[in-house]
N, C-alpha and C positions, 0 to 999 in steps of 0.2 A: 904400594903396587897392588893392582887388582888381581885377585886370585879366584879361579873357578870354584875352589872349595867353599868360598864364602857365599856363592850364589844361592844354594838352598836355604840358608838361614835368612838371607836378604829377601828372597821371594816369599818365604814363610812369614816374615815380618810384614811384608807389603800386603799379602793376602789377609793377614790378621787385622792390619789397620783398615783395609777396605771393608772387611766384614763388620768391624766395630762402627765405622762411619755409616754403613748401610743400615745396621741395626738402629743406630741413633736416629738416622733419617726416618726410618719406618716408625719409630717411637714418637718422634716429633710430629710426623704427619698424622698418626693415629690420635695424638692428644689434640692437635689443631682441628681435626675433623669432629672431635667430640665437643670441644669448647667453643670454636669459632663458627658462627652460622655460615651456610653455604653462600648466601648473598654477599656477606662481607668478604669472604675469601675470594669470590669472583671479582669483586670490586678492587681488592688489593692486588690481585694478579694482573688485572687490566691496567691499573695505575703503574705498577712496576714495569710492565712491558712498555707502556707509553713513555716512562721516565728514561729507560735505557735505549729507546729507539732513537737512532741519530736523526736529527732534523735536517732536512735538505731544503735549501732555499729555492730549489727548482720544483718542489712539489706544490700542488694545489689541492685543497680539500673542499668538496662541495657538501653542504649540510642539507639533507633531505628530511624535512620535518614530516610527522605523521599527518598533521593538519595544516592547511593554509588558510588562516583566518578561522571561519566556522565550518569550512568544507574539508573533506578528506583530500589528501594529496595523492593523486593517482600514481605518481612515480614511487612513493613509499610502498603502496600496496603492490605495485608491479615488482619492485625490488624484493619484497618479502617472498613472493612466489618464485621469482627467477633464481634467487640465491639458494633455494632448496635443491636445485639441480647442480649446484657448484660446491657442495660441501666437501672439504678435503678429509682424508682419513685422519689427519692430525687434530681435528676438531675435538675438544674435550667436553663440550656440553651442548646438548641439543634439546629442542622441544619436540615432543611426539604426540600425535593425535590421530584418531580414526573416527570418522563420522559414519552413521549407518549406511548411507548411500555411496560413500566413497569406495573406489575400487581398490585402493591400497592405503598403507599407513603414510600419513603426512609427517615429514621431518623438516624442522626449521631451526635456524640458528637461535641461540639464546643471547641475552645481553652481554656485551663485552667481547663476543667472539669475533675473530678476524677471518674473512674469506677473500682469497685471491682469485682474480679473474683475468683472462687474456682476451683482447679484442684486436683483430688484425695484427699489428706489430708492436703493441705496447701492453703493459700490465697495469692493473688497477687493484685497489684494496678497498674492501667494504667492511665497515664495523658498525654493529648495532649498539646504540647507546641509550640507556634509560636514565631519566632524571626524576628523582624522588619528588613527590608533591610537597609544595610549600606549606599547605595547611590541609585540614580535613575536608574542605569543600572543593579542592582541585584534585584531579586525577593524575596518575603517573604519565609523564610525557616520554615519547620515544622518537628517535631520529636515527637515520643512517648517516655515516660519514664516508664519503667516497673520495679517495686520495689517488692522485696520478700526477704525472709530469706536466708541468704547465704548458709545454709546447703542444700537448694534445688536447687542449681545452676545446677548440672548435670541433674536433672530431668526436669528442665525448658528447658535446651538446647536440650536434647535428646528426650523428650516426649511432653512437653507442646507446644513449638513453632511449631513443626511439626503438632501437633493437630490443632493449629490455622490456619496453611496453608491449611490443609485438609478441615476444616469447611468453610473457606473462599471460597475455590474452589467450594464447594457444593452450597453455597449461590449464587455465581456468575452464576453458571449454571442454577439455578432455575429461575432467573430473568434476563437472558442474553439480553442485548441490543447491537447490532452490531454498532460500531462507524466508521465513515468516518473521518479521520484526514487529515488536510492540513496545510501547513505552513502559508498560507495566510488567513486562517479562522479567522474571527474577534472575536469569542467567543467560550467558552466551555459550553456545557449543563450540565456537571458534572465535579467534581474535581478529579474523579478517572481516572486511566490509564495514558497513555503516554502524554496526552494533557497538564497536569499541570507541572509547573516547567520548568527548563532549560531556563528561561527567556521567557517563552511563545512560545517555538519553534513550537508546534503543537496546533492548535485549532481543535475542532471537532463538528460534528453534527451527528444525527442518520442516519444510512444507511437505507433508506426506499425503496431501489430498490427491487422489488418483484421477480426478475428473479430466476428461479430454473432450474435444469437440465431437468426437464420435459417440461418446456416451451421454451427451447432453440431450435432454428431452425437449428439443426445440424444433421449429420448422426448418427444413433443409435450406430454404432460401435465406432465412435469417442467419444461419450458421455461415453460409458462403459469404454473405455481405460483411459479417464481422471479420472473418479470416482475410478477405480481400482488403478490408480497411486497415487491418493490422500490418499486412505485408506491404501495403503502399506506404504506410507511415515509416516502417523500418528502413526501406530502401531510399527514402527521399531526404537524406541529410543535406545534400548539396542544394536541393530545391528549397528547403526551409531557410537555408543561409542566403540564397539568392533573393528570395522575396522578403527577407528581413523579419522572419517569424522565429520565435523560440521553438526548438525541436521538442515539442510535447503534443499530447493528444488527450482530450477529455471525453469521458463516456458517462452517460446517465442511465442507470438501470432502474426502472420503475415498474411496479406491479404489486399484487397482493403477496403476503408472506407465503413461503413454501413454493414459489415458482422458479427457484433455481438461480437466484442472483449470486449467491456465494459460490455455487458450483461453476458458474460462468467465469467468475474472477479466477478461480483455480485453474480452469481450462486455459484461460488467456496466459497465465503465468507459466504453465507447463508447455504451452505452444511456443512462447517467446524465450523461455528460459530466463525469465526476469524474477528478481526477488520481489517480495510483497511487503509493504509497510502498512500496517493497520493502525490508523490514527483515530482516536476518539476525541472529537473537538470539545466535549464537555470537560476534559481534563486540561485544556489549555486556558490560561487565565489572562493572556494579553496578546496583542498583535506581535509584539517583539518576541515573545516566547514561541508563537507560531512560526515566525520566520526562522528562528534559531533551530527549531525542531525539524522543519522541512528542509533546511539547508544541510542538515546532517545526514540526509538520505543519499544514497549512491545513484549514479547513472544506471541506465538499463534496469529500471525498477518500476513497479506499479504501486502508486499511493492510493489506498482505499479509505474513503470517508463514508462510513455507513450511516444510514438513517439521517441524512442531511436535514430533513424536515424537522427533526427533533432537536437539532442543535440550537442553543440559545442565541437569540438575536439574528438568526440566519433564515428564519421562515419568511414567507411572503408577508410583506408589511400590510397587505390588505386583509389579512386574517390574523389579527392579534389575539382573538379570543382563544382561551385554552392553553396559552403559553405563559409560564411564570416569568416574572422579571428576573434578570440575571444581575449578579453583583460582580461579574467579571468585566474585563476591558476588551475582550475579543469581540470584534465587530465584523459585519458583512463586508465593509469596505476593506478591512485588513486581509480577509481571505481573498477577495477579488484582486487586490493588489499583488498578491503572491502568484495566483494562478494565471493572471492575464496582464499584470503590470510589469514594471521594470524588474522586479524580483523573479519573474518567470524565466528570465534568461540565465539564471544561475543553475546550470545543469542541463544535460542533454539526454535525449532518448528516454524521456519519462512519460508515463501514462498516469492520469488521474481518473479514478473511477468513483463516482458518487452513486449511492443507492438510496431509494426512498420508496415507501409504500403509498405516498400521496404526492404525486407530481404537482397537483394544483396548489399545494401549500408553499411551493418554492417561490422565492422572489424572481420576477422576470429577469433581473440583472444576472442571475446565475445561469439561466437557461440558454442564453444566446450563444452562437458559435464563437469559438475562441476560448470558451470556458467549459461548456458541455457540448462538444462538437457533434456527437452522435447519440441520439436518444433511442434506447432499446427497450421496447415494451415486453416485459416478462409476463406473459398472459397465462391463463388457465391451460390445463393440459388439453392437447388436441389429439386427433387420431394418429398423426405422425409421431407425436411425443409418446403415446401409448406403445406404438410399435417398437420404438427405441428402448423403452423400459422393459417391455416383454422380452426383447432380445437380451438385454443386460442381465435380467434377474432369472429368467426361465429358459433362455436359449431358443425362444420361439421366433421364427422368421416369418414376416408377412402375416398372412391369415392361415397359418398352418393348423390352428386349433378351431374347433367348431364354435366356441364361445366368442371368438375375436370379433365377428360381425356384430353380435348383440352388444358387446362392450363398446365398440366404436360408435354405435348408434346412441347409447346412453351417454357417452362422453360428449358427443356433439350437442346434446340437449341438457347437459348438467355442468355447472361450474364446479370443477374439482381441480385441485392443484397437483402437479407432478409428485410432490412429496406425499400426498395422500394416496395416490395410485401406487407409488413405490412401497409405501408401508404395507398395503394390502398384499402386494406381490411377494413380500418378504416373509409372510406368515406361514408359508409352506414351500418345501422344495419340489412338491409334486404340482405340475402345471394344472391338472384338473381341479385340485383342491384350491389352489391360489386364485385361479380365474373365476371359479364359482363364488369364492368369497368376495372377489372384486365386483362381480355382477350384483350380488346382494347389497354390497356397500353402495354402489351407484344407484340402485333402485331406492334405497332408503334416503340417499342424498337428494334424489330427484323429488321424492314424495315430500320431504321436508321443505324443499324449495317451493313446491306448488302450494303447500300449506301457508308458507310465509307470504307468498304473493296474494293468495285468497284473503288472508287476514288483512293485508295492506289495502286490498281493494274494498273490503267491507268497511274498514276504518275510513277510507276515503269517501265511500258512499254515505255512511252515517254523518260524516262531516259536511257533505254537500246538502243532505236533508236538513241538518241543523242550520246551515247558512240560509237555506230557502225559508225555513220557519221564522228565523230571525228577521229576514227581509220582509216577510208578510206581516209580522207583528209590527215592524217599524212603519210599514205602509199604512196599517190600520190606525196606528197612533197618529200619523201625520195627515190622515184624510180630512178630519174637521178643519185642520189648519189650512189645507189646500182649498177647501170650500170657502173659508173665510177670505183667503187671499183672492179667490176668483170673484166673490161677491164684492169685495172692496174695489177690485179692478173695474167691474161693471159700473158701479156708482161713480167712480172717478171718471170714466169715459163719458157718462151722461152729464156730469157737471161741466166737463170740458166743452161738450157740444153746446150746452146752454150758455156758457160763457162766451163762446165764439159767436153765437147768435146775437147776444146783447151787444157785443163789440161792433158787429156788422150793422146793426140797427142804428147805433150811435153815429157811426161814420156817415150813413145815408142822411140822417137828420142834419149833420153839419154841412154836408155837401149841398143839400137842397134847402 
């Protein structure tokens, strides 16, 4: 029979047993943390949860791979962003990052974690799964598993997933960080975007270039034309689809070094909020590698191919001198097929920018519309460009300084690049000193230019005199020959007349 007197001893034994079990559990956990790697513990935990989770024949699981073929899966990237806003308090493992331009700390789920979501009247389960590489040449693969009741399949495909894409786009725009991608970049600052996967084809850093259209040393008319062209391209998605053209745009920036081609590209990226992919064609060894590399870029991006005239086998075929033969299989036709062939439709809202210092060296096949749609001449510095630079570096507006008029006159008569003008303006924080130094620099530049022109003129004059002397010498050499030819001609004419006279006399004798 139960007795209240026995309760204290029973409770004491119960508490003692609980304390012993708790201590043992803590000891086991401490030992496991010390001996078993975190990755293995996470994998075992996920496997055990999956083993004891009752399977329901009414559930359907959608697998969302990180890549679809050679291109990134937009649904995977969208889910990665969207689920950051749905993390439950019970989540045991998270990934945390903070980029320099981000407004807040980014928190994301780690592999094996489960996230529950609700949409309208039904619930869904998301799980991030990592697959270890099969060999050293392949990278780790990731995919999401989305599980829900089968009867909501149509609503998930038609409503829920488009909603996830929409929400992810809003999140991305709120905390947008423009990335600069390169195949030689040693690391990624984030796992999102085109830098991850594909065997590490692209590495990225933040694009910190502050250039804007307001700070560019260009003619205002040219700036407006470029901005209007970009705006028209962005808003004409339906138009490109209607006329059957890939939604892309090509620009050619040509001109001497130091005229602001790279700054213009940065200004375009900052204006559109597009990532930039910097591609060096000399590192591409075949057409297939080029396709694989370009397909790994993301939408809403700018692909930059600098110094296209220096790329092997891509120069104007009329100017073969000065280019070394290439031992690669990358060809002009391979590049053209991607930017204007069937492969050009693999991706939307993309801009391709080519740069060159020598437009005349490019093959005409590259220059036509559809490949390089807009040609932008990055010329030497003008008076308007100087005004912009003076405002940027010294805070001078218009012609507020006495030396501005003289500088503008020198710039109009001298070939000087915006980079050279900017370098002189940076030499002093005092406007008087900086502008005086710029005046002296422009005068030296103009004097050197006049000396070169005079030297060329003198060389041309000497060349003409030498040609005249050679012509006179040749004429003197050929004069006796001409006289002989003339004399022989006169003798021949006289013989012909005598011959004709004899023939006529013979005919008269026969007739009469």
